[in-house]
C-alpha positions, 0 to 999 in steps of 0.5 A: 656100718660106719660105727662098727669100725669106728668104735676100735679107733682111739684118738690121742689129741696129744700126739702129732699124728692126730694133727697130720694127714695120712702121709704125715703132712699137716692138712689145712686148718678147716679140714683138720678140725672138721675131720677130727670133730666128726671122728670124736662125735661118732665115737661119743655116740657109740659109747652112749649108745653102748652104755644105754643098751648095756644098762637096759640089759643089765637092768633086764637081767637083774629085774631092778628098777630104773634110777628114776623110778626107784627114786620116785618110789622111795619119795613116795613111801616117805611121803606116805609115812609122813602123811598126817590126818586132816585137821577137823577145823581146816582152813577155807580152800584158797579157790573159794577164799579168793572169790569172796574173802570178805565172807570168811573173815570175822567182823566182831570176834576172833575165835581160835588161832586162825584170825588171832592177829586181828584181835588187837586191831579191828576186833578189839571192842568184843575181845575186851569183853571175853575175860569178864564174860569167862569169869561170869561163866566160871563163877556161875558153875559154883566152882573155884577158877583153879578147880575149873581150869585143872578139870579141862586143861588136858582136853584144851591141850589136846585140841592143838591137833584139831588145827593146821600145824603151820599155825598153831606152832606159833603158840607155846602150850600155855598160850594155846591153853589160854586161848581155848579157855577164854574163847570157849567160855566166851562162846558158851556165855554168849549163847547162855545170855542170848538164850534168855539174859540178853541184857547182860550182853554189853554189846550193841545190837549190831555187835550181837548180830555180827558175833552170831555170824562169826561163830559159824565161820569155818576158820572161827571154830573151836573143837566141840570137844573143848566146848563140851568139856567146859559145859560139863564142868559148868552144868555137871552131868545133866546137859539138858539146859546146855543142849537146849541153849545150843540148839536154839542158837543154831535154830536162829540161823537161815532156817524158818522153824515157825509155820505161819497160819494161812491167810484164808484160815485167818479170814474164815476164823474171823468171819466165823467169830463175827457170825457166831457172836450174837448167836452164842452170846448166852452160852459165852459164860459156859464156854468160857468157864469150860475153857478155864477148867481145861486151860488148868488141866492142859497146863498141868498135863503140859508141864508134867510132859515138859518135865518128862521131856527135860529128863533128856534133851540131845543135841538136835542134829542128824549126821549120817550113820557110821559104818558100824551103825549101818550094819547094826541098824541103830543110830549113836545119839551120843556122837558129838560134832566136830565143831558148831558149823558142823552141827548147823550143817547136819541140822539144817542142811543135810537130810539123810534118807535112802532116797537122797542117796540113791544113785541117778539113772544111767545117762541122766547125770548133769541134767539142768533146769532151764526155766526160772520161777516165773517162767515155770508158773506160766506152765502151771507149776505152783510153789508151796513152802515144805516144812521139813528138817532140812533146807535142801530137801526139795520135792516136786509133785506132778499132777495131770495138768499141774505141778507143785514145787515144795521148797523149805523156807529160807531166811535171807538177811545180811549174814545169809551169804557168809553162812552159806558159803562157809557151809560150802567151804565145810562140805568142800574141805570135808570131802563129803560124798554129796555137796548139798549146800552147793547144789542147793545154791545152784538149784536156787540160782537156776530158779532166780534170774531177777527180782520178779522170781524173788517176789514169786518165791517170796509171796508163796513163803519160800524166801523170807527177805530181811535183806532189803529189795528183791533184786538184792536177794537175786544178785545174792544167789546169782553171785554164789551160783556163778562160782559154785561147783554142785553135784551133778546127781543132786535134784537131778529127778526133780529137774527132769520132772519140772522140764518134762512139765514145761515141754508139755503142750497139754499142760501149758494150754490148760494153764493159759485157759485157766489164767485167761477164763478163770482168773477171778469168779466174775470171768469164770461166771461170764464164761460159764454164762456164755457157754450156757447161752451157746449150748441153749442157742445150739439146742434151739436150732437143732430142734427147730431144724429137726423137730420131734415127731 
């Protein structure tokens, strides 16, 4: 090869010979430069190849890593050593906040450090009420302000680690503790007034509504440890009343907890009362007297039972068991949520059971629901409210000729979108195993295409609409579902069963016949009479042609 004999050539650019031809004569300028450049290029290439081959041999012999890989390894070790735990109260992920930024920002009150800059601008009206409500909360405890503050100071200071360090570094210790103390007392006093003394709140109805919404924003949370320390100083060791207040506050949102009496029951009771009045009139005095006595004993029993129950009122939430609890088979009732939004999540959105956490069958993940509510009705699927602890606990029961979709009732008002999206932000930032709220929104979005679908669900008690027109509710779920990422295994079994029901020709034919011929009593009577007449005609014709012998 040419490279083998050129590696030993050394060219001195300063020597005269390097500028001369082989016979000592100077070549032409173009030829001279081309020859020199070719020789130098070949020399450099050979040197580079030798260095690379030599370094590779050296690495192979010594068993060491290349320089670039060693550098990456060291950087990775440094990042692992400097890695900090995720904060209990993170910021909303950027990809979610860019789509619906207004749903994650407070409208009336700022809590904690994330929206602190808005306090003296657009949130000034409620901000001026915090200090009076703080003093009211402290004075009701019967302790001096100094004793109250010193008893919670250490917990308030430790709460700094629950937020992103890039934001809390702008507050010194005194400023941070002041923020935690005033905001925590305000939250607990607001709940206390909302529970039984609404007139003590110097706010308009709209401000109260907005504050209730703002206290459940992900970026507007206080660590529950702060609230717990403050309420312990206020109520002492017996936290039954405080737990009851918090449970009632959380129950005000999203979930409908009151089961209405069915219409047919009310009509039947009214008709029965009207019929029985003249018959039972002589016995009314005896009945009233008996009811009065029973009422007295019932109230006394209920009061005693209520007192027994008030001995222990835990926070009404059901988080998944920790690994230690799963092994022992016992649940820890003393566990506290990280913040109020997590309490709402595990109280109203999350339903722990082995059925909910079982893995989907192989090859069945990612199944979709192809039919809206009004179309499902056309194939005989009925809707029924499911009175359960979690909104996401949807069930489907299939029968021979029809099916029933049971969905827990949900309250839709002006704060529903903000609340649902903040729950989505919580479960996304917490990296939970299953995205229950996201999957629920996508499931409802698949049921709702327009106002007719909302009307169908509303008339069956599944959607309680305080938002306005049914189309607004349809737009709300369509907008949220458009940008939502759901768990492909969630509701998978339900979707498969519903699609099988819709694709069944027999069930579709049975429903169409039922709707056509048995939609009301008169139609049913007409059909039965016509069928009976046809049967008699056929019988008469038969016996006329084949008379009995």
